[in-house]
PQR file of N, CA, C, O and H, with PARSE charges and radii, in Angstrom:
ATOM      1  N   MET A   1      -7.317   9.922  17.483 -0.4000 1.5000
ATOM      2  CA  MET A   1      -7.956   8.833  16.796 -0.0000 2.0000
ATOM      3  C   MET A   1      -7.188   7.533  17.029  0.5500 1.7000
ATOM      4  O   MET A   1      -7.783   6.476  17.241 -0.5500 1.4000
ATOM      5  N   MET A   2      -5.883   7.625  16.988 -0.4000 1.5000
ATOM      6  CA  MET A   2      -5.063   6.426  17.201 -0.0000 2.0000
ATOM      7  C   MET A   2      -5.227   5.903  18.620  0.5500 1.7000
ATOM      8  O   MET A   2      -5.210   4.693  18.843 -0.5500 1.4000
ATOM      9  H   MET A   2      -5.399   8.483  16.816  0.4000 1.0000
ATOM     10  N   LEU A   3      -5.386   6.810  19.580 -0.4000 1.5000
ATOM     11  CA  LEU A   3      -5.588   6.380  20.956 -0.0000 2.0000
ATOM     12  C   LEU A   3      -6.870   5.559  21.081  0.5500 1.7000
ATOM     13  O   LEU A   3      -6.901   4.550  21.785 -0.5500 1.4000
ATOM     14  H   LEU A   3      -5.399   7.793  19.399  0.4000 1.0000
ATOM     15  N   GLY A   4      -7.914   5.993  20.401 -0.4000 1.5000
ATOM     16  CA  GLY A   4      -9.166   5.226  20.416 -0.0000 2.0000
ATOM     17  C   GLY A   4      -8.997   3.847  19.827  0.5500 1.7000
ATOM     18  O   GLY A   4      -9.556   2.882  20.348 -0.5500 1.4000
ATOM     19  H   GLY A   4      -7.889   6.812  19.829  0.4000 1.0000
ATOM     20  N   LEU A   5      -8.242   3.730  18.755 -0.4000 1.5000
ATOM     21  CA  LEU A   5      -7.982   2.418  18.158 -0.0000 2.0000
ATOM     22  C   LEU A   5      -7.165   1.531  19.085  0.5500 1.7000
ATOM     23  O   LEU A   5      -7.431   0.336  19.216 -0.5500 1.4000
ATOM     24  H   LEU A   5      -7.788   4.514  18.331  0.4000 1.0000
ATOM     25  N   TYR A   6      -6.156   2.137  19.733 -0.4000 1.5000
ATOM     26  CA  TYR A   6      -5.333   1.364  20.666 -0.0000 2.0000
ATOM     27  C   TYR A   6      -6.151   0.868  21.848  0.5500 1.7000
ATOM     28  O   TYR A   6      -6.004  -0.277  22.276 -0.5500 1.4000
ATOM     29  H   TYR A   6      -5.939   3.108  19.626  0.4000 1.0000
ATOM     30  N   ILE A   7      -7.005   1.726  22.370 -0.4000 1.5000
ATOM     31  CA  ILE A   7      -7.844   1.326  23.504 -0.0000 2.0000
ATOM     32  C   ILE A   7      -8.812   0.223  23.092  0.5500 1.7000
ATOM     33  O   ILE A   7      -9.021  -0.730  23.844 -0.5500 1.4000
ATOM     34  H   ILE A   7      -7.124   2.656  22.022  0.4000 1.0000
ATOM     35  N   GLY A   8      -9.402   0.342  21.911 -0.4000 1.5000
ATOM     36  CA  GLY A   8     -10.310  -0.702  21.428 -0.0000 2.0000
ATOM     37  C   GLY A   8      -9.607  -2.038  21.252  0.5500 1.7000
ATOM     38  O   GLY A   8     -10.155  -3.076  21.622 -0.5500 1.4000
ATOM     39  H   GLY A   8      -9.233   1.115  21.300  0.4000 1.0000
ATOM     40  N   ALA A   9      -8.413  -2.031  20.699 -0.4000 1.5000
ATOM     41  CA  ALA A   9      -7.660  -3.272  20.531 -0.0000 2.0000
ATOM     42  C   ALA A   9      -7.284  -3.861  21.884  0.5500 1.7000
ATOM     43  O   ALA A   9      -7.346  -5.074  22.080 -0.5500 1.4000
ATOM     44  H   ALA A   9      -7.967  -1.187  20.399  0.4000 1.0000
ATOM     45  N   PHE A  10      -6.892  -2.988  22.823 -0.4000 1.5000
ATOM     46  CA  PHE A  10      -6.530  -3.468  24.152 -0.0000 2.0000
ATOM     47  C   PHE A  10      -7.725  -4.107  24.847  0.5500 1.7000
ATOM     48  O   PHE A  10      -7.588  -5.164  25.463 -0.5500 1.4000
ATOM     49  H   PHE A  10      -6.842  -2.002  22.663  0.4000 1.0000
ATOM     50  N   LEU A  11      -8.885  -3.484  24.755 -0.4000 1.5000
ATOM     51  CA  LEU A  11     -10.071  -4.031  25.415 -0.0000 2.0000
ATOM     52  C   LEU A  11     -10.495  -5.364  24.799  0.5500 1.7000
ATOM     53  O   LEU A  11     -10.992  -6.242  25.505 -0.5500 1.4000
ATOM     54  H   LEU A  11      -8.996  -2.626  24.254  0.4000 1.0000
ATOM     55  N   GLY A  12     -10.304  -5.518  23.498 -0.4000 1.5000
ATOM     56  CA  GLY A  12     -10.602  -6.804  22.872 -0.0000 2.0000
ATOM     57  C   GLY A  12      -9.711  -7.905  23.400  0.5500 1.7000
ATOM     58  O   GLY A  12     -10.190  -8.998  23.702 -0.5500 1.4000
ATOM     59  H   GLY A  12      -9.900  -4.805  22.925  0.4000 1.0000
ATOM     60  N   MET A  13      -8.416  -7.635  23.518 -0.4000 1.5000
ATOM     61  CA  MET A  13      -7.492  -8.634  24.063 -0.0000 2.0000
ATOM     62  C   MET A  13      -7.753  -8.877  25.540  0.5500 1.7000
ATOM     63  O   MET A  13      -7.622 -10.004  26.017 -0.5500 1.4000
ATOM     64  H   MET A  13      -8.027  -6.747  23.273  0.4000 1.0000
ATOM     65  N   LEU A  14      -8.123  -7.825  26.269 -0.4000 1.5000
ATOM     66  CA  LEU A  14      -8.425  -7.976  27.691 -0.0000 2.0000
ATOM     67  C   LEU A  14      -9.646  -8.864  27.895  0.5500 1.7000
ATOM     68  O   LEU A  14      -9.670  -9.688  28.809 -0.5500 1.4000
ATOM     69  H   LEU A  14      -8.230  -6.910  25.882  0.4000 1.0000
ATOM     70  N   SER A  15     -10.641  -8.703  27.060 -0.4000 1.5000
ATOM     71  CA  SER A  15     -11.845  -9.517  27.155 -0.0000 2.0000
ATOM     72  C   SER A  15     -11.519 -10.991  26.937  0.5500 1.7000
ATOM     73  O   SER A  15     -11.974 -11.851  27.691 -0.5500 1.4000
ATOM     74  H   SER A  15     -10.621  -8.033  26.317  0.4000 1.0000
ATOM     75  N   GLU A  16     -10.736 -11.276  25.912 -0.4000 1.5000
ATOM     76  CA  GLU A  16     -10.364 -12.657  25.623 -0.0000 2.0000
ATOM     77  C   GLU A  16      -9.516 -13.244  26.753  0.5500 1.7000
ATOM     78  O   GLU A  16      -9.730 -14.384  27.166 -0.5500 1.4000
ATOM     79  H   GLU A  16     -10.366 -10.577  25.299  0.4000 1.0000
ATOM     80  N   THR A  17      -8.569 -12.477  27.243 -0.4000 1.5000
ATOM     81  CA  THR A  17      -7.698 -12.956  28.314 -0.0000 2.0000
ATOM     82  C   THR A  17      -8.475 -13.191  29.595  0.5500 1.7000
ATOM     83  O   THR A  17      -8.248 -14.190  30.277 -0.5500 1.4000
ATOM     84  H   THR A  17      -8.395 -11.551  26.908  0.4000 1.0000
ATOM     85  N   SER A  18      -9.387 -12.289  29.935 -0.4000 1.5000
ATOM     86  CA  SER A  18     -10.150 -12.456  31.167 -0.0000 2.0000
ATOM     87  C   SER A  18     -11.054 -13.677  31.105  0.5500 1.7000
ATOM     88  O   SER A  18     -11.276 -14.330  32.124 -0.5500 1.4000
ATOM     89  H   SER A  18      -9.571 -11.478  29.380  0.4000 1.0000
ATOM     90  N   MET A  19     -11.575 -13.995  29.934 -0.4000 1.5000
ATOM     91  CA  MET A  19     -12.394 -15.202  29.814 -0.0000 2.0000
ATOM     92  C   MET A  19     -11.548 -16.451  30.020  0.5500 1.7000
ATOM     93  O   MET A  19     -12.006 -17.406  30.649 -0.5500 1.4000
ATOM     94  H   MET A  19     -11.395 -13.464  29.105  0.4000 1.0000
ATOM     95  N   ASN A  20     -10.330 -16.463  29.505 -0.4000 1.5000
ATOM     96  CA  ASN A  20      -9.466 -17.621  29.700 -0.0000 2.0000
ATOM     97  C   ASN A  20      -9.029 -17.755  31.150  0.5500 1.7000
ATOM     98  O   ASN A  20      -8.868 -18.870  31.646 -0.5500 1.4000
ATOM     99  H   ASN A  20      -9.959 -15.688  28.994  0.4000 1.0000
ATOM    100  N   ILE A  21      -8.835 -16.642  31.831 -0.4000 1.5000
ATOM    101  CA  ILE A  21      -8.482 -16.685  33.247 -0.0000 2.0000
ATOM    102  C   ILE A  21      -9.655 -17.184  34.079  0.5500 1.7000
ATOM    103  O   ILE A  21      -9.455 -17.813  35.118 -0.5500 1.4000
ATOM    104  H   ILE A  21      -8.966 -15.736  31.429  0.4000 1.0000
ATOM    105  N   ALA A  22     -10.860 -16.912  33.637 -0.4000 1.5000
ATOM    106  CA  ALA A  22     -12.065 -17.295  34.380 -0.0000 2.0000
ATOM    107  C   ALA A  22     -12.469 -18.747  34.164  0.5500 1.7000
ATOM    108  O   ALA A  22     -13.464 -19.187  34.742 -0.5500 1.4000
ATOM    109  H   ALA A  22     -11.023 -16.401  32.793  0.4000 1.0000
ATOM    110  N   LEU A  23     -11.740 -19.505  33.359 -0.4000 1.5000
ATOM    111  CA  LEU A  23     -12.132 -20.897  33.081 -0.0000 2.0000
ATOM    112  C   LEU A  23     -12.341 -21.736  34.346  0.5500 1.7000
ATOM    113  O   LEU A  23     -13.367 -22.408  34.444 -0.5500 1.4000
ATOM    114  H   LEU A  23     -10.932 -19.148  32.890  0.4000 1.0000
ATOM    115  N   PRO A  24     -11.428 -21.731  35.312 -0.5600 1.5000
ATOM    116  CA  PRO A  24     -11.683 -22.546  36.513  0.2800 2.0000
ATOM    117  C   PRO A  24     -12.950 -22.137  37.262  0.5500 1.7000
ATOM    118  O   PRO A  24     -13.681 -22.991  37.763 -0.5500 1.4000
ATOM    119  N   ASP A  25     -13.207 -20.831  37.336 -0.4000 1.5000
ATOM    120  CA  ASP A  25     -14.437 -20.376  38.005 -0.0000 2.0000
ATOM    121  C   ASP A  25     -15.674 -20.793  37.228  0.5500 1.7000
ATOM    122  O   ASP A  25     -16.679 -21.176  37.827 -0.5500 1.4000
ATOM    123  H   ASP A  25     -12.613 -20.138  36.929  0.4000 1.0000
ATOM    124  N   LEU A  26     -15.617 -20.725  35.896 -0.4000 1.5000
ATOM    125  CA  LEU A  26     -16.747 -21.183  35.079 -0.0000 2.0000
ATOM    126  C   LEU A  26     -16.998 -22.671  35.275  0.5500 1.7000
ATOM    127  O   LEU A  26     -18.145 -23.108  35.370 -0.5500 1.4000
ATOM    128  H   LEU A  26     -14.800 -20.415  35.409  0.4000 1.0000
ATOM    129  N   MET A  27     -15.928 -23.440  35.335 -0.4000 1.5000
ATOM    130  CA  MET A  27     -16.077 -24.889  35.527 -0.0000 2.0000
ATOM    131  C   MET A  27     -16.722 -25.187  36.871  0.5500 1.7000
ATOM    132  O   MET A  27     -17.578 -26.066  36.965 -0.5500 1.4000
ATOM    133  H   MET A  27     -14.996 -23.085  35.258  0.4000 1.0000
ATOM    134  N   ASP A  28     -16.321 -24.462  37.917 -0.4000 1.5000
ATOM    135  CA  ASP A  28     -16.902 -24.685  39.242 -0.0000 2.0000
ATOM    136  C   ASP A  28     -18.348 -24.212  39.312  0.5500 1.7000
ATOM    137  O   ASP A  28     -19.208 -24.906  39.854 -0.5500 1.4000
ATOM    138  H   ASP A  28     -15.626 -23.748  37.841  0.4000 1.0000
ATOM    139  N   GLU A  29     -18.613 -23.034  38.765 -0.4000 1.5000
ATOM    140  CA  GLU A  29     -19.952 -22.447  38.866 -0.0000 2.0000
ATOM    141  C   GLU A  29     -21.000 -23.264  38.113  0.5500 1.7000
ATOM    142  O   GLU A  29     -22.106 -23.463  38.615 -0.5500 1.4000
ATOM    143  H   GLU A  29     -17.915 -22.470  38.324  0.4000 1.0000
ATOM    144  N   PHE A  30     -20.660 -23.741  36.910 -0.4000 1.5000
ATOM    145  CA  PHE A  30     -21.623 -24.469  36.097 -0.0000 2.0000
ATOM    146  C   PHE A  30     -21.471 -25.981  36.186  0.5500 1.7000
ATOM    147  O   PHE A  30     -22.226 -26.721  35.555 -0.5500 1.4000
ATOM    148  H   PHE A  30     -19.762 -23.580  36.502  0.4000 1.0000
ATOM    149  N   SER A  31     -20.497 -26.446  36.970 -0.4000 1.5000
ATOM    150  CA  SER A  31     -20.233 -27.883  37.156 -0.0000 2.0000
ATOM    151  C   SER A  31     -20.079 -28.590  35.809  0.5500 1.7000
ATOM    152  O   SER A  31     -20.760 -29.577  35.528 -0.5500 1.4000
ATOM    153  H   SER A  31     -19.883 -25.845  37.483  0.4000 1.0000
ATOM    154  N   VAL A  32     -19.179 -28.071  34.989 -0.4000 1.5000
ATOM    155  CA  VAL A  32     -18.935 -28.636  33.668 -0.0000 2.0000
ATOM    156  C   VAL A  32     -17.448 -28.986  33.549  0.5500 1.7000
ATOM    157  O   VAL A  32     -16.613 -28.408  34.244 -0.5500 1.4000
ATOM    158  H   VAL A  32     -18.626 -27.270  35.217  0.4000 1.0000
ATOM    159  N   PRO A  33     -17.121 -29.944  32.657 -0.5600 1.5000
ATOM    160  CA  PRO A  33     -15.707 -30.267  32.438  0.2800 2.0000
ATOM    161  C   PRO A  33     -14.978 -29.144  31.685  0.5500 1.7000
ATOM    162  O   PRO A  33     -15.606 -28.221  31.165 -0.5500 1.4000
ATOM    163  N   SER A  34     -13.670 -29.237  31.636 -0.4000 1.5000
ATOM    164  CA  SER A  34     -12.870 -28.166  31.043 -0.0000 2.0000
ATOM    165  C   SER A  34     -13.174 -27.975  29.563  0.5500 1.7000
ATOM    166  O   SER A  34     -13.154 -26.842  29.081 -0.5500 1.4000
ATOM    167  H   SER A  34     -13.159 -29.987  32.058  0.4000 1.0000
ATOM    168  N   GLY A  35     -13.454 -29.047  28.828 -0.4000 1.5000
ATOM    169  CA  GLY A  35     -13.776 -28.919  27.407 -0.0000 2.0000
ATOM    170  C   GLY A  35     -15.026 -28.098  27.170  0.5500 1.7000
ATOM    171  O   GLY A  35     -15.077 -27.285  26.247 -0.5500 1.4000
ATOM    172  H   GLY A  35     -13.470 -29.967  29.219  0.4000 1.0000
ATOM    173  N   THR A  36     -16.025 -28.308  27.994 -0.4000 1.5000
ATOM    174  CA  THR A  36     -17.273 -27.552  27.860 -0.0000 2.0000
ATOM    175  C   THR A  36     -17.057 -26.083  28.202  0.5500 1.7000
ATOM    176  O   THR A  36     -17.600 -25.202  27.536 -0.5500 1.4000
ATOM    177  H   THR A  36     -15.983 -28.968  28.744  0.4000 1.0000
ATOM    178  N   ALA A  37     -16.267 -25.818  29.235 -0.4000 1.5000
ATOM    179  CA  ALA A  37     -15.983 -24.437  29.611 -0.0000 2.0000
ATOM    180  C   ALA A  37     -15.201 -23.739  28.499  0.5500 1.7000
ATOM    181  O   ALA A  37     -15.423 -22.556  28.242 -0.5500 1.4000
ATOM    182  H   ALA A  37     -15.826 -26.534  29.776  0.4000 1.0000
ATOM    183  N   GLN A  38     -14.301 -24.443  27.846 -0.4000 1.5000
ATOM    184  CA  GLN A  38     -13.560 -23.853  26.738 -0.0000 2.0000
ATOM    185  C   GLN A  38     -14.493 -23.539  25.576  0.5500 1.7000
ATOM    186  O   GLN A  38     -14.326 -22.519  24.907 -0.5500 1.4000
ATOM    187  H   GLN A  38     -14.120 -25.404  28.055  0.4000 1.0000
ATOM    188  N   TRP A  39     -15.471 -24.402  25.330 -0.4000 1.5000
ATOM    189  CA  TRP A  39     -16.443 -24.116  24.267 -0.0000 2.0000
ATOM    190  C   TRP A  39     -17.310 -22.914  24.615  0.5500 1.7000
ATOM    191  O   TRP A  39     -17.727 -22.171  23.727 -0.5500 1.4000
ATOM    192  H   TRP A  39     -15.607 -25.231  25.873  0.4000 1.0000
ATOM    193  N   MET A  40     -17.587 -22.714  25.921 -0.4000 1.5000
ATOM    194  CA  MET A  40     -18.341 -21.526  26.324 -0.0000 2.0000
ATOM    195  C   MET A  40     -17.546 -20.263  25.994  0.5500 1.7000
ATOM    196  O   MET A  40     -18.114 -19.270  25.540 -0.5500 1.4000
ATOM    197  H   MET A  40     -17.248 -23.317  26.643  0.4000 1.0000
ATOM    198  N   VAL A  41     -16.240 -20.301  26.221 -0.4000 1.5000
ATOM    199  CA  VAL A  41     -15.389 -19.157  25.907 -0.0000 2.0000
ATOM    200  C   VAL A  41     -15.353 -18.935  24.397  0.5500 1.7000
ATOM    201  O   VAL A  41     -15.410 -17.797  23.931 -0.5500 1.4000
ATOM    202  H   VAL A  41     -15.778 -21.108  26.589  0.4000 1.0000
ATOM    203  N   VAL A  42     -15.258 -20.024  23.637 -0.4000 1.5000
ATOM    204  CA  VAL A  42     -15.259 -19.908  22.174 -0.0000 2.0000
ATOM    205  C   VAL A  42     -16.581 -19.315  21.694  0.5500 1.7000
ATOM    206  O   VAL A  42     -16.590 -18.473  20.796 -0.5500 1.4000
ATOM    207  H   VAL A  42     -15.211 -20.948  24.016  0.4000 1.0000
ATOM    208  N   GLY A  43     -17.683 -19.742  22.277 -0.4000 1.5000
ATOM    209  CA  GLY A  43     -18.989 -19.185  21.916 -0.0000 2.0000
ATOM    210  C   GLY A  43     -19.095 -17.708  22.243  0.5500 1.7000
ATOM    211  O   GLY A  43     -19.667 -16.934  21.476 -0.5500 1.4000
ATOM    212  H   GLY A  43     -17.675 -20.426  23.007  0.4000 1.0000
ATOM    213  N   TYR A  44     -18.542 -17.319  23.382 -0.4000 1.5000
ATOM    214  CA  TYR A  44     -18.525 -15.906  23.769 -0.0000 2.0000
ATOM    215  C   TYR A  44     -17.732 -15.090  22.762  0.5500 1.7000
ATOM    216  O   TYR A  44     -18.191 -14.038  22.317 -0.5500 1.4000
ATOM    217  H   TYR A  44     -18.076 -17.947  24.005  0.4000 1.0000
ATOM    218  N   MET A  45     -16.558 -15.558  22.402 -0.4000 1.5000
ATOM    219  CA  MET A  45     -15.719 -14.836  21.454 -0.0000 2.0000
ATOM    220  C   MET A  45     -16.362 -14.807  20.058  0.5500 1.7000
ATOM    221  O   MET A  45     -16.238 -13.814  19.342 -0.5500 1.4000
ATOM    222  H   MET A  45     -16.185 -16.412  22.763  0.4000 1.0000
ATOM    223  N   LEU A  46     -17.036 -15.877  19.678 -0.4000 1.5000
ATOM    224  CA  LEU A  46     -17.731 -15.914  18.398 -0.0000 2.0000
ATOM    225  C   LEU A  46     -18.879 -14.906  18.377  0.5500 1.7000
ATOM    226  O   LEU A  46     -19.092 -14.228  17.372 -0.5500 1.4000
ATOM    227  H   LEU A  46     -17.136 -16.684  20.260  0.4000 1.0000
ATOM    228  N   ALA A  47     -19.614 -14.806  19.475 -0.4000 1.5000
ATOM    229  CA  ALA A  47     -20.707 -13.832  19.557 -0.0000 2.0000
ATOM    230  C   ALA A  47     -20.165 -12.407  19.441  0.5500 1.7000
ATOM    231  O   ALA A  47     -20.768 -11.567  18.773 -0.5500 1.4000
ATOM    232  H   ALA A  47     -19.441 -15.356  20.292  0.4000 1.0000
ATOM    233  N   ILE A  48     -19.038 -12.134  20.084 -0.4000 1.5000
ATOM    234  CA  ILE A  48     -18.424 -10.798  19.977 -0.0000 2.0000
ATOM    235  C   ILE A  48     -17.982 -10.557  18.537  0.5500 1.7000
ATOM    236  O   ILE A  48     -18.175  -9.467  18.000 -0.5500 1.4000
ATOM    237  H   ILE A  48     -18.548 -12.817  20.626  0.4000 1.0000
ATOM    238  N   GLY A  49     -17.385 -11.581  17.910 -0.4000 1.5000
ATOM    239  CA  GLY A  49     -16.908 -11.435  16.535 -0.0000 2.0000
ATOM    240  C   GLY A  49     -18.031 -11.196  15.545  0.5500 1.7000
ATOM    241  O   GLY A  49     -17.816 -10.550  14.520 -0.5500 1.4000
ATOM    242  H   GLY A  49     -17.228 -12.467  18.346  0.4000 1.0000
ATOM    243  N   VAL A  50     -19.220 -11.700  15.825 -0.4000 1.5000
ATOM    244  CA  VAL A  50     -20.372 -11.468  14.949 -0.0000 2.0000
ATOM    245  C   VAL A  50     -21.017 -10.114  15.256  0.5500 1.7000
ATOM    246  O   VAL A  50     -21.478  -9.423  14.347 -0.5500 1.4000
ATOM    247  H   VAL A  50     -19.394 -12.225  16.657  0.4000 1.0000
ATOM    248  N   ALA A  51     -21.047  -9.740  16.529 -0.4000 1.5000
ATOM    249  CA  ALA A  51     -21.720  -8.503  16.919 -0.0000 2.0000
ATOM    250  C   ALA A  51     -20.966  -7.260  16.462  0.5500 1.7000
ATOM    251  O   ALA A  51     -21.595  -6.270  16.089 -0.5500 1.4000
ATOM    252  H   ALA A  51     -20.672 -10.301  17.267  0.4000 1.0000
ATOM    253  N   LEU A  52     -19.652  -7.284  16.480 -0.4000 1.5000
ATOM    254  CA  LEU A  52     -18.893  -6.084  16.127 -0.0000 2.0000
ATOM    255  C   LEU A  52     -19.142  -5.611  14.694  0.5500 1.7000
ATOM    256  O   LEU A  52     -19.392  -4.422  14.497 -0.5500 1.4000
ATOM    257  H   LEU A  52     -19.141  -8.089  16.783  0.4000 1.0000
ATOM    258  N   PRO A  53     -19.086  -6.477  13.694 -0.5600 1.5000
ATOM    259  CA  PRO A  53     -19.407  -5.983  12.348  0.2800 2.0000
ATOM    260  C   PRO A  53     -20.863  -5.526  12.211  0.5500 1.7000
ATOM    261  O   PRO A  53     -21.158  -4.602  11.453 -0.5500 1.4000
ATOM    262  N   CYS A  54     -21.763  -6.173  12.942 -0.4000 1.5000
ATOM    263  CA  CYS A  54     -23.167  -5.766  12.883 -0.0000 2.0000
ATOM    264  C   CYS A  54     -23.353  -4.358  13.442  0.5500 1.7000
ATOM    265  O   CYS A  54     -24.140  -3.577  12.906 -0.5500 1.4000
ATOM    266  H   CYS A  54     -21.523  -6.924  13.557  0.4000 1.0000
ATOM    267  N   VAL A  55     -22.634  -4.029  14.515 -0.4000 1.5000
ATOM    268  CA  VAL A  55     -22.712  -2.687  15.082 -0.0000 2.0000
ATOM    269  C   VAL A  55     -22.158  -1.671  14.086  0.5500 1.7000
ATOM    270  O   VAL A  55     -22.731  -0.597  13.901 -0.5500 1.4000
ATOM    271  H   VAL A  55     -21.995  -4.663  14.950  0.4000 1.0000
ATOM    272  N   GLY A  56     -21.044  -2.016  13.449 -0.4000 1.5000
ATOM    273  CA  GLY A  56     -20.503  -1.126  12.425 -0.0000 2.0000
ATOM    274  C   GLY A  56     -21.488  -0.897  11.293  0.5500 1.7000
ATOM    275  O   GLY A  56     -21.598   0.213  10.770 -0.5500 1.4000
ATOM    276  H   GLY A  56     -20.579  -2.888  13.599  0.4000 1.0000
ATOM    277  N   PHE A  57     -22.202  -1.943  10.918 -0.4000 1.5000
ATOM    278  CA  PHE A  57     -23.224  -1.838   9.873 -0.0000 2.0000
ATOM    279  C   PHE A  57     -24.375  -0.944  10.328  0.5500 1.7000
ATOM    280  O   PHE A  57     -24.867  -0.125   9.553 -0.5500 1.4000
ATOM    281  H   PHE A  57     -22.113  -2.844  11.342  0.4000 1.0000
ATOM    282  N   LEU A  58     -24.807  -1.099  11.586 -0.4000 1.5000
ATOM    283  CA  LEU A  58     -25.911  -0.292  12.112 -0.0000 2.0000
ATOM    284  C   LEU A  58     -25.544   1.183  12.226  0.5500 1.7000
ATOM    285  O   LEU A  58     -26.401   2.055  12.078 -0.5500 1.4000
ATOM    286  H   LEU A  58     -24.406  -1.765  12.215  0.4000 1.0000
ATOM    287  N   LEU A  59     -24.267   1.461  12.489 -0.4000 1.5000
ATOM    288  CA  LEU A  59     -23.852   2.852  12.653 -0.0000 2.0000
ATOM    289  C   LEU A  59     -23.950   3.656  11.364  0.5500 1.7000
ATOM    290  O   LEU A  59     -23.872   4.884  11.395 -0.5500 1.4000
ATOM    291  H   LEU A  59     -23.571   0.753  12.609  0.4000 1.0000
ATOM    292  N   ARG A  60     -24.120   2.983  10.240 -0.4000 1.5000
ATOM    293  CA  ARG A  60     -24.330   3.713   8.985 -0.0000 2.0000
ATOM    294  C   ARG A  60     -25.677   4.411   8.965  0.5500 1.7000
ATOM    295  O   ARG A  60     -25.814   5.470   8.353 -0.5500 1.4000
ATOM    296  H   ARG A  60     -24.184   1.985  10.216  0.4000 1.0000
ATOM    297  N   TRP A  61     -26.678   3.832   9.625 -0.4000 1.5000
ATOM    298  CA  TRP A  61     -28.036   4.367   9.572 -0.0000 2.0000
ATOM    299  C   TRP A  61     -28.525   4.961  10.887  0.5500 1.7000
ATOM    300  O   TRP A  61     -29.462   5.759  10.891 -0.5500 1.4000
ATOM    301  H   TRP A  61     -26.567   2.972  10.122  0.4000 1.0000
ATOM    302  N   VAL A  62     -27.913   4.587  11.989 -0.4000 1.5000
ATOM    303  CA  VAL A  62     -28.373   5.043  13.299 -0.0000 2.0000
ATOM    304  C   VAL A  62     -27.235   5.806  13.962  0.5500 1.7000
ATOM    305  O   VAL A  62     -26.075   5.410  13.847 -0.5500 1.4000
ATOM    306  H   VAL A  62     -27.152   3.938  11.986  0.4000 1.0000
ATOM    307  N   LYS A  63     -27.552   6.890  14.652 -0.4000 1.5000
ATOM    308  CA  LYS A  63     -26.536   7.650  15.375 -0.0000 2.0000
ATOM    309  C   LYS A  63     -25.972   6.798  16.508  0.5500 1.7000
ATOM    310  O   LYS A  63     -26.677   5.972  17.087 -0.5500 1.4000
ATOM    311  H   LYS A  63     -28.494   7.212  14.746  0.4000 1.0000
ATOM    312  N   ALA A  64     -24.700   7.006  16.814 -0.4000 1.5000
ATOM    313  CA  ALA A  64     -24.040   6.227  17.861 -0.0000 2.0000
ATOM    314  C   ALA A  64     -24.727   6.432  19.214  0.5500 1.7000
ATOM    315  O   ALA A  64     -24.888   5.477  19.973 -0.5500 1.4000
ATOM    316  H   ALA A  64     -24.127   7.677  16.343  0.4000 1.0000
ATOM    317  N   LYS A  65     -25.130   7.659  19.521 -0.4000 1.5000
ATOM    318  CA  LYS A  65     -25.790   7.938  20.795 -0.0000 2.0000
ATOM    319  C   LYS A  65     -27.098   7.149  20.913  0.5500 1.7000
ATOM    320  O   LYS A  65     -27.391   6.583  21.966 -0.5500 1.4000
ATOM    321  H   LYS A  65     -24.999   8.436  18.905  0.4000 1.0000
ATOM    322  N   THR A  66     -27.875   7.113  19.842 -0.4000 1.5000
ATOM    323  CA  THR A  66     -29.131   6.370  19.847 -0.0000 2.0000
ATOM    324  C   THR A  66     -28.883   4.882  20.029  0.5500 1.7000
ATOM    325  O   THR A  66     -29.600   4.216  20.776 -0.5500 1.4000
ATOM    326  H   THR A  66     -27.637   7.573  18.986  0.4000 1.0000
ATOM    327  N   LEU A  67     -27.873   4.361  19.349 -0.4000 1.5000
ATOM    328  CA  LEU A  67     -27.564   2.943  19.446 -0.0000 2.0000
ATOM    329  C   LEU A  67     -27.132   2.556  20.860  0.5500 1.7000
ATOM    330  O   LEU A  67     -27.529   1.509  21.373 -0.5500 1.4000
ATOM    331  H   LEU A  67     -27.290   4.902  18.743  0.4000 1.0000
ATOM    332  N   VAL A  68     -26.323   3.399  21.482 -0.4000 1.5000
ATOM    333  CA  VAL A  68     -25.879   3.142  22.856 -0.0000 2.0000
ATOM    334  C   VAL A  68     -27.065   3.213  23.816  0.5500 1.7000
ATOM    335  O   VAL A  68     -27.174   2.386  24.722 -0.5500 1.4000
ATOM    336  H   VAL A  68     -26.000   4.249  21.066  0.4000 1.0000
ATOM    337  N   MET A  69     -27.938   4.172  23.634 -0.4000 1.5000
ATOM    338  CA  MET A  69     -29.106   4.304  24.522 -0.0000 2.0000
ATOM    339  C   MET A  69     -30.033   3.101  24.397  0.5500 1.7000
ATOM    340  O   MET A  69     -30.540   2.605  25.404 -0.5500 1.4000
ATOM    341  H   MET A  69     -27.850   4.844  22.898  0.4000 1.0000
ATOM    342  N   VAL A  70     -30.259   2.630  23.188 -0.4000 1.5000
ATOM    343  CA  VAL A  70     -31.119   1.455  22.986 -0.0000 2.0000
ATOM    344  C   VAL A  70     -30.467   0.212  23.584  0.5500 1.7000
ATOM    345  O   VAL A  70     -31.142  -0.613  24.200 -0.5500 1.4000
ATOM    346  H   VAL A  70     -29.847   3.032  22.370  0.4000 1.0000
ATOM    347  N   ALA A  71     -29.148   0.080  23.399 -0.4000 1.5000
ATOM    348  CA  ALA A  71     -28.453  -1.098  23.912 -0.0000 2.0000
ATOM    349  C   ALA A  71     -28.378  -1.127  25.429  0.5500 1.7000
ATOM    350  O   ALA A  71     -28.306  -2.200  26.028 -0.5500 1.4000
ATOM    351  H   ALA A  71     -28.600   0.750  22.898  0.4000 1.0000
ATOM    352  N   SER A  72     -28.395   0.050  26.055 -0.4000 1.5000
ATOM    353  CA  SER A  72     -28.240   0.091  27.517 -0.0000 2.0000
ATOM    354  C   SER A  72     -29.554   0.166  28.273  0.5500 1.7000
ATOM    355  O   SER A  72     -29.547   0.144  29.504 -0.5500 1.4000
ATOM    356  H   SER A  72     -28.454   0.921  25.568  0.4000 1.0000
ATOM    357  N   THR A  73     -30.677   0.252  27.581 -0.4000 1.5000
ATOM    358  CA  THR A  73     -31.953   0.304  28.286 -0.0000 2.0000
ATOM    359  C   THR A  73     -32.305  -1.068  28.829  0.5500 1.7000
ATOM    360  O   THR A  73     -32.038  -2.093  28.202 -0.5500 1.4000
ATOM    361  H   THR A  73     -30.682   0.270  26.581  0.4000 1.0000
ATOM    362  N   ASP A  74     -32.896  -1.067  29.983 -0.4000 1.5000
ATOM    363  CA  ASP A  74     -33.304  -2.314  30.640 -0.0000 2.0000
ATOM    364  C   ASP A  74     -34.773  -2.564  30.309  0.5500 1.7000
ATOM    365  O   ASP A  74     -35.653  -1.810  30.725 -0.5500 1.4000
ATOM    366  H   ASP A  74     -33.113  -0.234  30.493  0.4000 1.0000
ATOM    367  N   ARG A  75     -35.020  -3.614  29.569 -0.4000 1.5000
ATOM    368  CA  ARG A  75     -36.397  -3.907  29.146 -0.0000 2.0000
ATOM    369  C   ARG A  75     -36.933  -5.085  29.862  0.5500 1.7000
ATOM    370  O   ARG A  75     -38.077  -5.478  29.635 -0.5500 1.4000
ATOM    371  H   ARG A  75     -34.305  -4.227  29.232  0.4000 1.0000
TER
END
């Protein structure tokens, strides 16, 4: 159980770090200044921060397998 928690915490930090490393590529790809690219990263992290508690809330009523299948289907 602790290994799962450690992996989850590591992946959260990895996601944040990879977005900060990608700032120059985001600036080039979208032709935006550095401030705008930083706000894109903040928006990404905010969306993750809102989605995680919502998933925890959904897991009370829906099985994890069902939730993963619905989230991964291409519509």
